[in-house]
N, C-alpha and C positions, 0 to 999 in steps of 0.2 A: 353489334352495330354501335358505333360511337355517336353520342348525342352532341350536336354542335355546341360550341361555346357561345354561339349567338343567343341561345336560350338561357335566360337567367336562372340561377339556382334558387330554389325556395329553401330558406333557412330559418323561418319563424319557428319558435318553440323547439329548436334543435332536433330535427327529425333524426331517427336512428338509421335511415337509409338515404342515399342520394335522391334528390327530387328536383325536377325542372318544371318551370312553367313553359308550355310549348305553344301557347297562344298569347304572347305578350302584346302583340300589336293589332290583333283583331278582337274587338270587344264582343261580348255576348255569346261566347262559344260554350257548347255543352256536348259531352260525349254521350253515347247512347245509354247503356245499361250495364248491369253487373254480370250478365250471363254470356256476353260475347264481346270480345275486346275490339276497341276502335283502332288498335295497333295492327298494321298489315301483317300478313303471314311472314314476310321477310324480316319484319321488325323495323323497317325503314320509315314507314309513313304512318300518320294518324289521320283518320277521317272523322270530322265532327260537323255538327250543325251550328250555324251562327244565327242567333235571334237578332233581328235588326233593331229591336227596342226592348227595354227591360222595365219600363215604367207604366205599362198598361197591359191589359189582356189582349191577346190577338183576336182578330175577327176572320171569318171565312174569306178567303181570297188574299189575305196578307201573305207576303213572301218572306222566306228565310233563305239563307245561303248554305251551300255545302262547301266546306273548307278542307283543303288538303295541306297537311303539315309534313314537311320533309325533315325528319330528325337529323339526317346526315348533313344536308345542305344548309339547314337553319332557316328555312323559308316557310311562310304561310301564304296560301293562295286560295281565293274564292274561285271554285271551278264550276259551280252550277247554281242556278236559282231554283227554288222549289216552293210550291204552295201546299204540298202534302206533308204537313208537320203538325205537331202540337208541343206543348210547353215542357213536358217531362222527358220524352225520348226523341225529341226533334223529328227529323225525317227518317229515323231508323238507319242512319248511316253505318254501314258495316262492310266487312270484306268476305269474299268467296274463297276460292281455292288458292289464289295467289294475288300478287299486287296489281294484276290486270283486271280484277273483278271488284269494283266498288259498287255497292248497292245502296239505294235510297228510294224514297217515295216522292211522287209528285202528284199533282191534281189538276184536272181540267176545269177551270172556273165556269165554263159554259154549261157543262153537264153535271158538275160537282162529283165526278167519278174519280177516285184516286187510282193510281197505278204505280207499279214498281219500275225502277230504272236500273239497268246494268250498264256501268260506265267504266271505260278504260282510261285512267288518268294520263297515261303516256300518249295514247293516240287520239284521245277525245272521242272515240267511238262510243255511241250511245244507243242502247236498245230498250225500247219501251216494252214492258211486260203487261200481259192481260190482267194479272193479279197483283196484289200488294205484297210488301215486304214487312214482316215482323221479325223473323229470324231466318237466316240462310244457313243451310247445311254446310259443314266445313269443306266439303268437296265442291261447293259452289253450284251444284246441280239443281237444288230445289229451294224455293222460298216458301215458308209456311207462314200463315197469317190468319187471325180472326177477321171479321168484318171491321175495318178501321173506321167506318162511319158509325157503327152501332156501339162500340165499346164505351163511348162517352155517356151512354145511358147508366152505367154503373160507376164510372170514375173518369173525370176529365184529365187530359194531359197526355194520353198514350196513343191516340189514333190520329185522325185528321179532322180539320175544322170544316164543317159544312153547315149551310143554313138550317136544314131540317134533318135532325138525327132520326133515322128509322127506329121503330119500336118492334120488339118481338112480342108474340103472344104465346104463352106456354113454351113448348119445346118445338120450334119450327123445323120444317124439312128443308128450307132453303137457306139456312144460316148454319155456321159451324166452323170447322177447320178447313181452310182452303190451302192448296199447294199449287205452286207454279213452277213449271219447267223453265229454268232460266236460259236454256238454249233456244227453245222454240217460242217461249213466251206464253204458252198455253196454260190456263188456270182451270182447276177443277175443284169441286167441293169433295174433299176426301171423305169426311165423316160429318153428317149433319148432327145438329144438337139433338134432334129426335132419336137418331141412332145411338148417340152416346147415352142418353137418358134411359132408353129401353135396355141396352146392353149391360148397363151397370146397375139396373134395378132402382133408378131414381124416379121412375114413373109410379109414384106412390101418393097416398093421401097427404103425406107430409109436405109435398111440393105442389099441392093443388092450389089454385088461385094465385099463382105467381108465374114469372117469366124467366127463362134461362138466357144467358148471354155467354159467349166464349170471350175470354180475356187473354192473359199471357199465353203465348204458344212458343214452345222451345224444342229444338232438336237436341238430342244427346250428342256428345262429341263424335261418336261413331256414325251418326246419321242413320241408325237403324230403328230408332224409337223417337216418339214425340210425346210431349206432355201438353195439356191444355188446362187452364184454370176455368172451371165452369161455375159461373155465378148465377144465383137465383135471387130475385127480388120480388117483393109483393107487388102485384099488378098495379101499375099506375103510380107507384110511390117510389121514386128513385132512391136507391141506397137503403130503403127501409126493409128490415127483416131479412137482410142478405144472408144466404147460406153459400158455403164454398166447398167445392170438391175438386181434388186434383185427379184428372183423368190421364192415364197413359195408354199408349197403343204402339203397335209396330208401324213402320214407315208406310205400309200399304193400307193402314187404317183398321187392321184386324187386331185381335187379342186385346180388347179393351179391359182396363181395370181401374178401380179407384185406389190410388196410391195413398192419398191422405183424405179420409172422409170428413165430412162436416162435424161428425161427432167429436173429432179431435181438433180440427181447425177452428171450430166454433168456440173453443175454450179461449181463443185469442191467439193470433199468429199471423205470419206474413212471409212472403218471398220464398217460394219453392224454387229449386234449381236442380239440374242434373249434377251428380258427382262425376268426376273424370272417368269412372269405370263404365258409365253409360247404363248401369243396371240399378243404381241407387239414386234416390232423390233426397235432398236435404231441405230443411225449412226451419223457421222459428216457430215454436209452439209454446204456449203457456200450459204445460202438461199438468200442472197442479192448479191451474186457473189463476195463478198470480205472477209467477216468474217465467219470463221467456227462456227457453232452452233450445240449443241446437239439436234438432231431431233428424233422424234418418229413417228411411223405409225402403224396402225393395219395391220395384215398379209395380208389383201386384199387391202391395199393401202389407206383405209379411215382413218380418224382421224389423218391426217398428220399435224405436227406442231412442232414449236420450244419448247423445254422443259424449257429453261430459257434464258432470255436476259441478265442476270447479270454476266455471265461468258462465255468466248468463248470456243469452242470445241478444242480438240487436241487429238493426239495420238490414243490410243486404249481404248475407253470408255466402261465400263460395269456398269450396274445399280445394286445397292444393292437391296435385296429382300424387303426392306422397301418402295421401290418406290420413295424415296425422295433424296437419295444421289447417286452421280455418282463418280466412281473411274476411273482415267485415267492417262496415262503418257504423255510425250511430246517428239516429235522428235527433234533431234539436230538442224534441220534447221528451226524449228518453232520459232516464236517470244518469246514464253514463256521459251525457253531454256536460260541458263545463259551465254552462249558464251564461256565457258571455258572447254567444254567437259562434263559438268554435266547438268542434267535435273531433274525436279521435278516429283514426283508422287502426283497427285492432288486429293483432296477430296472436292466435290462441293455439297452444299445444293441447290437443284433445286428450292426450294420454295423461298428462300431468295436471291439466287445468290451469297451467300458468299462462299469462298473457303479457304482451308488450304493446305499448303504444308506439306504432311506427311513425306516425305523422299526426300532427294536430293542425287542422285547417279551419279557416273561417268559411262558413257556408250559410250565412244568414243575409239574404238580399234586402236592400232597402224597401222593395215592394214585392210581396209574395203572392198577391192576388187575393180576391175575395174568399176563395176556398182553398188557399194555399197552393194553387195550381202552378205558381211560378217559384215555388221553393227550389232550393238547390241541394239535391242529394248527391253526395260524393260518388256513389255507384262504383266502387273500386272493382276493376275487371282485369283478369290475367291476360297477358299475351299468350300465344299458343305454345310458347316454350316454357311457360310458368316461371319466368324470370323477372318480368317487369309488370307493373300495373299502370293503368290509366284511371284518372279520377277527376271529378269536378270540384271546384272551389269558388270562392267569392273574394276577389281582391279589390278592396275599397269600393264595394258596391257593384262590381262588374264580374260577370261570369268568365271564368278562365278554366282551361284544361291543363292537367299536370300529368307528368310521367315520373314514376319512381322505379328505381333499380333495386330489386330484392334479391339479386343473385348472391349477395354476401351472406344471406341468412337462410336461404332455402337449400 
């Protein structure tokens, strides 16, 4: 798919690969996350969320826009309005099995209940789902999600904005990992937090006096397994004493395991993801308590180990399907940042430990919010062909979305 000449090339700091800004005319755009591309399955379209303002924190009921970018035609178009969004992942705009399935969240301001939407950009057909969207399986049949009203109890920016955020007590039976049939719209609680805790042995004295919340939920590429980040916080003290465990399971909610236990994650780490094989998980972990490393483990927690000693971990890492190269970005506060509001998008050879800086991008917004909720993380994400990536940046104080062509190096 050829990218239209209408989109300006990004040439700052001499990137090693071709890069385009694909939202040059609509300010405030952000693509979703590093684990599911905002590029459509055909490679023609990009779906993103547009924040209507960038100089203040949003309030419950504030609207954002869903924007469709046509890479071939060179157009940007607002196609929907939504109240079901937050500052980091927007309205969770993402694709299903083909270009006729664009998913995002919305919210009813009368009931403050969020819901998912399946939208066909060509026909305008819109289906309201009973459940919400965090990640859709690649076959487009199932949307998986934690409770998007509750996850703000452990971290702002990833769910939806409501006036009263519900609180869990201990390990509840009515909260956990929800799945929605995108054809019928029917939603069910696949596995409750109580079931997760009991099945994985987390119902121990170590976790007494605290509350569990489900956070990131992700399908593997094959759609036959799920992961969920299970967070525990001291009761009544948001973010205090947090413990983290990465739980995996089959698509039907059976065969639960702890892939990354808090005993390792608690050393310092972040951002688990599925590897392309669908059996392995990857994550940043300070295995020695000091330096982040790219770490892998089998979904059941076995075969745990560092992937390379030659390059430190950072940002939001995702493995290329060749199993040899890692793509990741860098937080502004990490040592690999340049100190001037710019950060690199890194390309690491896990066999040799050698790395290249593919792109250097500005991602320091003029206003990042009282708790850094409006920060701009690049979140580089592969398209389904593992040839292009989409990522976020900040152009003279404005959120923009970029596409880079890595076909010349993969």
